[in-house]
Backbone as ProteinMPNN parsed JSONL, in Angstrom:
{"seq_chain_A": "MKILVLSDSHGNIENMMRAVEQEQPEMLIHLGDCWRDGQRLAEHYPNIPMTQVPGNCDFRSHEAMEKLLFIEKYRVLICHGHTYGVKQSLLPAGLAAEEQNADLFLFGHTHKPLVDHHGRALFLNPGTIGSYSRPTYGVVTAGLSGLDACTVLLK", "coords_chain_A": {"N_chain_A": [[110.267, 156.855, -22.986], [113.82, 157.111, -21.635], [115.909, 158.126, -22.491], [120.031, 158.516, -22.981], [122.24, 160.573, -24.121], [125.296, 160.769, -25.024], [128.642, 162.113, -25.958], [131.644, 162.6, -27.321], [133.714, 161.755, -25.582], [135.853, 161.286, -25.118], [138.105, 159.436, -23.502], [137.373, 159.785, -21.118], [135.588, 158.197, -18.987], [134.984, 157.677, -17.098], [133.164, 160.337, -15.979], [130.917, 159.456, -17.999], [129.651, 157.264, -16.42], [129.019, 158.474, -14.388], [126.995, 159.917, -15.306], [125.35, 158.147, -15.88], [124.579, 157.399, -13.826], [123.362, 158.798, -12.397], [121.078, 159.504, -14.337], [119.482, 157.249, -14.746], [119.08, 155.476, -17.186], [117.264, 154.627, -19.842], [118.383, 153.74, -22.209], [121.01, 154.211, -24.237], [123.381, 156.398, -25.987], [125.845, 156.458, -27.856], [127.793, 159.271, -29.566], [130.774, 158.883, -30.636], [134.301, 159.746, -30.488], [136.003, 158.377, -29.073], [135.412, 155.417, -29.284], [135.927, 153.285, -28.027], [135.389, 153.812, -25.218], [132.771, 153.864, -25.418], [132.724, 151.097, -25.824], [133.349, 150.43, -23.294], [131.596, 151.162, -21.683], [129.616, 150.206, -22.42], [129.888, 147.439, -21.162], [129.885, 147.953, -19.055], [127.212, 148.56, -18.221], [125.412, 146.465, -18.747], [122.809, 145.427, -19.35], [121.314, 147.177, -20.297], [120.193, 148.698, -23.211], [122.418, 149.673, -26.03], [123.921, 151.856, -28.662], [125.988, 153.031, -31.092], [128.051, 155.45, -33.033], [130.923, 156.002, -34.827], [133.431, 158.86, -34.57], [135.45, 161.432, -35.354], [137.844, 161.205, -34.669], [138.105, 158.487, -34.799], [138.467, 156.423, -36.354], [137.371, 154.526, -37.643], [136.75, 153.432, -40.097], [134.868, 151.072, -40.928], [132.95, 150.795, -39.943], [129.005, 152.105, -40.064], [129.032, 155.636, -40.498], [126.709, 157.226, -39.807], [123.495, 156.36, -38.437], [120.307, 155.244, -38.558], [117.744, 155.008, -36.499], [115.036, 153.855, -35.027], [113.046, 154.605, -32.43], [110.441, 153.699, -29.879], [107.841, 155.354, -31.721], [109.123, 156.995, -33.219], [112.167, 158.516, -35.722], [114.633, 158.524, -35.657], [118.221, 159.932, -36.387], [121.522, 159.604, -36.557], [125.121, 160.638, -35.672], [128.311, 161.489, -35.715], [128.957, 164.195, -36.366], [130.876, 165.222, -38.031], [130.745, 164.65, -40.409], [128.998, 166.559, -41.953], [130.004, 168.516, -41.449], [129.515, 170.346, -39.338], [130.552, 172.212, -37.689], [130.236, 174.077, -38.842], [128.379, 174.739, -40.324], [124.671, 174.486, -39.993], [123.23, 173.542, -41.848], [123.437, 171.674, -43.907], [123.231, 168.939, -42.485], [120.501, 169.093, -41.859], [119.446, 169.107, -44.28], [119.662, 166.448, -44.463], [118.534, 165.495, -42.174], [115.846, 165.77, -42.483], [115.643, 164.885, -45.601], [116.551, 162.016, -44.699], [113.653, 162.07, -43.25], [113.527, 162.008, -40.566], [112.766, 162.607, -36.944], [114.207, 163.739, -34.926], [117.399, 164.319, -34.808], [120.712, 163.779, -34.008], [123.776, 164.596, -32.737], [127.311, 165.319, -32.442], [130.423, 166.663, -32.002], [131.088, 169.46, -31.748], [131.775, 169.798, -29.172], [129.561, 171.352, -28.366], [127.176, 172.439, -26.209], [123.235, 171.734, -28.344], [120.076, 172.551, -28.395], [117.76, 172.5, -30.636], [115.333, 173.199, -33.314], [115.085, 172.378, -36.741], [113.082, 172.648, -39.599], [111.595, 169.99, -39.726], [112.56, 168.415, -37.693], [113.747, 167.757, -34.068], [117.098, 169.085, -33.188], [119.603, 167.678, -31.497], [122.284, 168.479, -29.372], [124.798, 166.73, -27.521], [127.348, 168.065, -26.195], [130.498, 167.769, -24.772], [130.881, 165.071, -22.855], [133.397, 164.462, -22.186], [135.015, 166.722, -21.244], [136.642, 168.103, -18.826], [136.285, 170.568, -17.156], [134.009, 171.414, -17.435], [131.717, 169.456, -17.993], [129.283, 168.016, -20.152], [125.966, 166.467, -21.358], [123.073, 164.648, -22.911], [119.679, 164.382, -22.714], [116.835, 162.255, -23.818], [113.251, 162.63, -24.065], [111.382, 159.857, -24.647], [108.08, 159.318, -26.051], [104.119, 159.183, -25.595], [103.334, 161.694, -25.919], [105.355, 162.956, -27.401], [108.568, 164.43, -28.647], [111.065, 165.196, -26.343], [113.964, 167.029, -25.116], [116.944, 167.826, -23.403], [120.345, 169.644, -22.518], [122.538, 168.715, -20.031], [124.709, 169.69, -17.716], [127.035, 168.097, -15.74], [127.03, 167.284, -12.901]], "CA_chain_A": [[111.688, 156.138, -22.706], [114.384, 158.07, -21.166], [117.712, 158.251, -23.377], [121.267, 159.229, -22.344], [123.016, 160.694, -25.301], [126.8, 161.046, -25.102], [129.001, 162.423, -26.791], [133.174, 163.254, -27.614], [134.06, 161.487, -24.295], [138.066, 161.49, -25.399], [138.923, 158.902, -22.782], [137.021, 160.008, -19.837], [135.008, 156.816, -18.631], [134.17, 158.048, -15.277], [132.309, 161.067, -16.442], [130.011, 158.688, -18.656], [129.122, 156.388, -15.814], [128.297, 159.54, -13.27], [125.89, 160.427, -16.017], [124.278, 156.629, -16.397], [124.355, 156.445, -12.181], [122.341, 160.202, -12.286], [120.076, 159.488, -14.967], [119.134, 155.656, -14.986], [118.6, 155.922, -18.737], [116.532, 153.221, -20.817], [119.298, 153.472, -23.967], [122.543, 154.734, -24.156], [123.624, 156.307, -27.305], [127.437, 157.531, -27.802], [127.804, 159.927, -30.779], [131.707, 159.067, -30.998], [135.215, 160.169, -30.442], [136.498, 157.171, -28.582], [134.505, 154.467, -29.768], [136.463, 152.657, -27.117], [134.604, 154.611, -24.393], [131.31, 153.559, -25.498], [132.551, 150.155, -25.804], [133.724, 150.049, -21.578], [130.321, 151.959, -20.965], [128.259, 149.039, -22.404], [130.474, 146.639, -20.607], [129.906, 148.542, -17.384], [126.014, 148.337, -18.042], [125.024, 145.422, -19.914], [121.584, 145.49, -19.325], [120.966, 148.858, -20.895], [120.804, 148.693, -24.786], [123.497, 151.041, -26.177], [124.3, 152.236, -30.328], [127.034, 154.19, -31.047], [128.488, 155.871, -34.254], [132.273, 156.495, -34.795], [133.54, 160.506, -34.757], [136.412, 161.794, -36.745], [138.96, 160.327, -34.15], [137.598, 156.984, -34.151], [139.425, 155.809, -37.311], [136.488, 153.017, -37.919], [135.84, 152.81, -41.825], [134.169, 149.196, -41.623], [131.436, 151.007, -39.429], [128.567, 153.288, -39.97], [129.429, 156.887, -39.652], [125.435, 156.921, -39.191], [122.554, 155.196, -38.219], [118.285, 155.908, -38.151], [117.185, 154.389, -35.375], [113.415, 153.589, -35.065], [113.057, 154.44, -30.957], [108.924, 154.494, -29.941], [107.495, 156.015, -33.012], [110.307, 158.331, -33.802], [112.845, 158.481, -36.705], [116.307, 158.981, -35.352], [119.09, 159.616, -36.972], [122.518, 159.952, -35.209], [126.13, 160.315, -36.287], [129.307, 162.483, -35.191], [128.549, 165.337, -37.321], [131.883, 166.153, -39.03], [130.688, 164.333, -42.033], [128.157, 167.239, -41.986], [130.723, 169.971, -40.789], [128.624, 171.161, -38.036], [131.001, 172.967, -37.103], [131.013, 175.593, -39.846], [126.915, 175.017, -40.829], [123.522, 172.899, -39.768], [122.293, 173.287, -42.872], [123.414, 169.902, -44.724], [123.064, 168.202, -41.537], [118.976, 169.866, -41.433], [119.002, 168.706, -44.908], [120.161, 165.092, -43.991], [117.39, 165.238, -41.45], [114.313, 166.343, -43.409], [115.633, 163.681, -46.261], [115.467, 160.68, -43.883], [112.66, 162.089, -42.496], [113.902, 162.353, -38.669], [111.935, 163.956, -36.065], [115.184, 163.527, -34.344], [118.965, 163.992, -35.171], [121.447, 163.755, -32.48], [125.266, 164.96, -33.398], [128.238, 165.546, -31.429], [131.856, 167.131, -32.632], [132.133, 171.091, -31.634], [131.717, 170.412, -27.8], [128.509, 172.67, -27.387], [125.388, 171.725, -26.161], [122.805, 172.496, -28.308], [118.96, 171.719, -28.34], [117.277, 173.654, -31.344], [114.376, 172.692, -33.953], [115.104, 172.539, -37.867], [112.677, 171.946, -40.021], [110.603, 169.138, -38.884], [113.481, 167.731, -36.474], [114.379, 168.29, -33.412], [118.389, 169.004, -32.992], [120.508, 167.799, -29.909], [124.275, 168.094, -29.522], [124.873, 166.898, -25.958], [128.246, 169.12, -26.075], [130.931, 166.919, -24.425], [131.056, 164.498, -21.64], [134.628, 164.297, -21.24], [135.49, 167.749, -20.442], [137.258, 167.671, -17.125], [135.845, 171.436, -16.534], [132.086, 171.708, -17.593], [131.166, 168.156, -18.887], [127.683, 168.326, -20.43], [125.133, 165.401, -21.89], [121.569, 165.021, -23.513], [118.94, 163.406, -22.128], [115.831, 162.516, -25.069], [112.279, 161.558, -23.403], [110.422, 159.836, -26.081], [106.79, 159.305, -25.318], [103.344, 159.182, -26.65], [103.594, 162.971, -26.004], [106.423, 163.395, -28.285], [109.902, 163.87, -28.318], [111.851, 166.149, -25.095], [115.575, 167.066, -25.088], [117.553, 169.103, -22.804], [121.403, 169.096, -21.892], [122.53, 168.628, -18.629], [125.556, 169.88, -17.021], [127.009, 166.802, -15.318], [127.738, 167.85, -11.556]], "C_chain_A": [[112.516, 157.19, -22.637], [115.79, 157.422, -22.072], [118.881, 158.795, -22.967], [121.898, 159.411, -23.459], [124.467, 161.386, -25.011], [127.88, 161.291, -25.91], [131.04, 162.982, -26.719], [133.765, 162.883, -25.967], [135.857, 161.088, -23.697], [138.267, 160.691, -23.813], [138.023, 158.567, -21.475], [135.478, 159.124, -19.233], [133.608, 157.283, -17.675], [133.242, 159.322, -15.287], [130.672, 160.577, -16.977], [129.198, 158.022, -17.979], [128.561, 157.285, -14.402], [126.834, 159.773, -14.401], [124.878, 159.151, -15.75], [124.271, 156.848, -14.574], [122.927, 157.654, -11.832], [121.091, 160.26, -12.947], [119.498, 158.534, -14.953], [117.995, 155.814, -15.958], [117.931, 154.994, -19.155], [117.194, 152.795, -21.982], [119.993, 154.4, -23.861], [122.789, 154.954, -25.662], [125.159, 157.149, -27.246], [127.72, 157.933, -29.086], [129.532, 160.087, -31.277], [132.615, 159.997, -30.603], [135.162, 159.474, -29.091], [135.234, 156.274, -28.221], [135.113, 153.256, -28.52], [135.926, 152.73, -25.881], [133.578, 154.029, -24.167], [131.125, 152.003, -24.985], [132.263, 149.265, -23.895], [132.57, 150.245, -21.168], [129.414, 150.667, -21.176], [128.638, 147.66, -21.242], [130.051, 146.775, -18.934], [128.186, 148.382, -17.278], [125.452, 147.729, -19.022], [123.432, 145.274, -20.189], [120.675, 147.184, -19.534], [121.405, 149.055, -22.68], [121.636, 150.18, -25.132], [123.939, 150.795, -28.011], [124.927, 153.006, -30.11], [127.322, 154.499, -32.587], [130.305, 156.329, -34.208], [132.456, 158.196, -35.069], [134.984, 160.355, -35.269], [137.883, 161.38, -35.991], [138.628, 159.186, -33.74], [138.604, 155.85, -35.176], [138.524, 153.96, -37.312], [136.177, 152.994, -39.463], [135.373, 151.481, -41.95], [132.745, 149.663, -40.47], [130.645, 152.026, -40.114], [128.941, 154.531, -39.666], [128.098, 157.686, -39.356], [124.263, 156.075, -39.4], [121.587, 156.19, -38.051], [118.225, 154.913, -37.702], [115.678, 154.687, -35.305], [112.867, 153.456, -33.28], [111.449, 155.285, -31.204], [108.548, 154.603, -31.288], [107.877, 156.763, -33.682], [111.192, 157.82, -34.542], [113.673, 159.319, -36.007], [117.48, 158.603, -36.115], [120.166, 160.585, -36.155], [123.661, 159.962, -36.139], [126.658, 161.593, -35.026], [129.08, 163.9, -35.319], [129.826, 166.158, -38.034], [131.765, 165.729, -40.19], [129.587, 165.07, -42.786], [128.702, 168.545, -42.032], [129.739, 170.757, -40.082], [129.41, 172.254, -37.512], [130.996, 174.444, -38.117], [128.719, 175.725, -40.293], [125.916, 173.81, -39.99], [123.107, 172.728, -40.792], [122.423, 171.609, -43.56], [123.263, 169.033, -43.513], [121.098, 168.574, -41.356], [119.128, 169.043, -43.287], [119.099, 167.055, -44.977], [118.782, 164.185, -43.486], [115.865, 165.168, -42.201], [114.508, 165.071, -44.854], [115.458, 162.078, -45.806], [114.146, 160.926, -43.183], [112.303, 162.35, -40.94], [112.811, 163.053, -38.053], [113.09, 163.881, -34.729], [116.522, 163.162, -34.814], [119.737, 164.518, -34.019], [122.754, 163.806, -33.179], [126.23, 165.321, -31.962], [129.56, 166.437, -32.304], [131.754, 168.266, -32.433], [131.834, 171.004, -29.921], [130.757, 171.104, -27.583], [127.644, 172.336, -27.283], [124.692, 172.556, -27.288], [121.541, 171.841, -28.297], [117.868, 172.952, -29.711], [116.398, 172.692, -32.863], [115.089, 173.076, -35.497], [114.216, 172.097, -38.747], [111.47, 171.556, -39.015], [111.216, 168.41, -37.718], [113.921, 168.614, -35.712], [115.806, 167.619, -33.117], [118.609, 168.706, -31.94], [122.077, 167.284, -30.481], [124.217, 168.016, -28.062], [125.999, 167.53, -25.616], [129.164, 167.542, -25.436], [131.229, 166.553, -23.218], [132.496, 164.467, -20.979], [135.39, 165.197, -21.387], [135.899, 167.697, -18.843], [136.345, 168.856, -16.284], [134.553, 171.612, -16.46], [131.797, 170.323, -18.45], [129.751, 168.047, -19.337], [126.961, 166.594, -21.089], [123.767, 165.536, -22.257], [121.039, 164.17, -22.694], [117.544, 163.676, -23.19], [115.136, 161.802, -23.844], [111.437, 161.752, -24.894], [108.951, 158.998, -25.752], [105.537, 159.355, -26.168], [103.006, 160.955, -26.936], [104.371, 163.735, -27.054], [107.469, 163.644, -27.528], [110.37, 165.277, -27.214], [113.166, 166.061, -25.35], [116.046, 168.279, -24.401], [119.17, 168.521, -22.875], [121.276, 169.564, -20.746], [123.977, 168.696, -18.637], [125.593, 168.847, -15.948], [127.744, 167.211, -13.994], [128.204, 166.751, -10.565]], "O_chain_A": [[112.283, 158.186, -23.321], [116.355, 156.328, -22.06], [118.658, 159.882, -22.435], [122.239, 158.358, -23.998], [124.544, 162.595, -24.789], [128.02, 160.405, -26.753], [131.402, 163.808, -25.882], [134.211, 163.79, -25.265], [136.549, 160.829, -22.713], [138.607, 161.453, -22.908], [137.935, 157.472, -20.919], [134.399, 159.714, -19.164], [132.383, 157.285, -17.56], [132.411, 159.262, -14.381], [129.601, 161.048, -16.596], [128.055, 157.899, -18.42], [127.816, 156.801, -13.55], [125.694, 159.733, -13.938], [123.7, 159.318, -15.434], [123.602, 155.908, -14.145], [121.875, 157.424, -11.235], [120.122, 160.849, -12.467], [118.368, 158.885, -15.291], [116.796, 156.077, -15.868], [118.2, 154.089, -18.365], [116.862, 151.835, -22.677], [119.609, 155.465, -23.376], [122.546, 154.091, -26.505], [125.415, 158.214, -26.686], [127.93, 157.019, -29.884], [129.852, 160.999, -32.04], [132.16, 161.103, -30.31], [134.458, 159.855, -28.156], [134.407, 156.341, -27.312], [134.359, 152.304, -28.319], [135.928, 151.657, -25.278], [133.254, 153.631, -23.048], [130.235, 151.538, -24.274], [131.602, 148.328, -23.447], [132.247, 149.555, -20.2], [128.662, 150.189, -20.326], [127.768, 147.041, -20.629], [129.962, 145.969, -18.008], [127.802, 148.053, -16.156], [125.031, 148.277, -20.04], [123.003, 145.001, -21.31], [119.798, 147.869, -19.008], [122.464, 149.4, -23.206], [121.509, 151.313, -24.669], [124.21, 149.69, -28.481], [124.786, 153.777, -29.161], [126.783, 153.742, -33.394], [130.673, 157.093, -33.316], [131.613, 158.758, -35.768], [135.532, 159.285, -35.535], [138.913, 161.254, -36.653], [138.76, 158.787, -32.583], [139.224, 154.842, -34.838], [138.914, 152.813, -37.093], [135.171, 152.394, -39.84], [135.481, 150.834, -42.991], [131.763, 148.947, -40.275], [131.27, 152.866, -40.761], [129.241, 154.692, -38.483], [128.212, 158.737, -38.725], [124.086, 155.272, -40.317], [121.671, 157.355, -37.663], [118.567, 153.876, -38.27], [115.248, 155.813, -35.554], [112.371, 152.407, -32.868], [111.083, 156.284, -31.824], [109.061, 153.781, -32.047], [107.297, 157.272, -34.641], [111.347, 156.614, -34.349], [113.521, 160.52, -35.782], [117.797, 157.464, -36.459], [120.024, 161.621, -35.506], [123.517, 159.466, -37.256], [126.098, 162.219, -34.126], [129.033, 164.664, -34.355], [129.822, 167.315, -38.455], [132.46, 166.186, -41.097], [129.154, 164.666, -43.865], [128.128, 169.527, -42.502], [129.296, 171.834, -40.481], [128.865, 173.177, -36.907], [131.628, 175.496, -38.024], [128.07, 176.758, -40.455], [126.236, 172.708, -39.543], [122.479, 171.68, -40.937], [121.595, 170.699, -43.604], [123.106, 167.914, -44.001], [120.607, 167.996, -40.387], [118.574, 167.953, -43.139], [118.342, 166.547, -45.804], [118.228, 163.145, -43.842], [115.045, 164.25, -42.207], [113.517, 164.384, -45.103], [114.685, 161.221, -46.234], [113.596, 160.009, -42.574], [111.285, 162.72, -40.354], [112.098, 163.914, -38.568], [112.66, 163.986, -33.58], [116.836, 162.023, -35.161], [119.451, 165.459, -33.279], [122.896, 163.108, -34.183], [125.861, 165.515, -30.804], [129.26, 166.781, -33.447], [132.649, 168.716, -33.149], [131.665, 172.077, -29.341], [130.827, 171.691, -26.503], [127.048, 171.822, -28.23], [125.064, 173.711, -27.496], [121.587, 170.614, -28.204], [117.43, 174.062, -29.411], [116.89, 171.659, -33.318], [115.699, 174.145, -35.485], [114.38, 170.887, -38.901], [110.796, 172.124, -38.155], [110.519, 167.86, -36.865], [114.347, 169.735, -35.991], [116.019, 166.427, -32.895], [117.957, 169.296, -31.078], [122.651, 166.506, -31.243], [123.739, 168.915, -27.37], [125.919, 167.76, -24.409], [128.665, 166.425, -25.575], [131.752, 167.339, -22.428], [132.782, 164.453, -19.782], [136.548, 164.89, -21.671], [135.264, 167.188, -17.92], [135.785, 168.607, -15.217], [134.001, 171.962, -15.417], [131.684, 170.404, -19.673], [129.013, 167.98, -18.354], [127.745, 165.649, -21.171], [123.219, 166.585, -21.918], [121.657, 163.336, -22.031], [117.137, 164.811, -23.44], [115.592, 161.004, -23.026], [111.079, 162.635, -25.674], [109.031, 157.952, -25.108], [105.688, 159.545, -27.375], [102.522, 161.378, -27.986], [104.107, 164.861, -27.478], [107.618, 163.381, -26.335], [109.866, 166.369, -27.478], [113.589, 165.007, -25.824], [115.716, 169.436, -24.659], [119.416, 167.352, -23.173], [120.474, 170.385, -20.301], [124.599, 167.948, -19.39], [124.593, 168.591, -15.276], [128.952, 167.45, -14.009], [128.755, 167.065, -9.51]]}, "name": "protein", "num_of_chains": 1, "seq": "MKILVLSDSHGNIENMMRAVEQEQPEMLIHLGDCWRDGQRLAEHYPNIPMTQVPGNCDFRSHEAMEKLLFIEKYRVLICHGHTYGVKQSLLPAGLAAEEQNADLFLFGHTHKPLVDHHGRALFLNPGTIGSYSRPTYGVVTAGLSGLDACTVLLK"}
């Protein structure tokens, strides 16, 4: 399964749509900072399953700040990242991923792309799709042979 991971869109729907067209994913995940952007993207691509979490700019107190997804045989923890202080350290996020027995931890907030392992979990921060100068996104491939993640500069 090919999953397109987007974060920090900040109103830039066009970049998100270009990423979808470029990657042709089977699933979309939006990690916050402009909840409405995620809703609008889902309206444009109603046949692609989508899930999202709110970011620190979204003010959606009734929405879960994080979600544990089950994709294929993998446990995927998603959040925006601000609740774990990811700009200062990944240690709290790593502990949360370990506590949830996550195979993959997806977060945004820093606007800096990252792919790394922390404990048993693969960490992915797709950066910011909302940037007008260097928009980035993440792609996760989940299959029988494992999980693979990368970040991509939108062209």
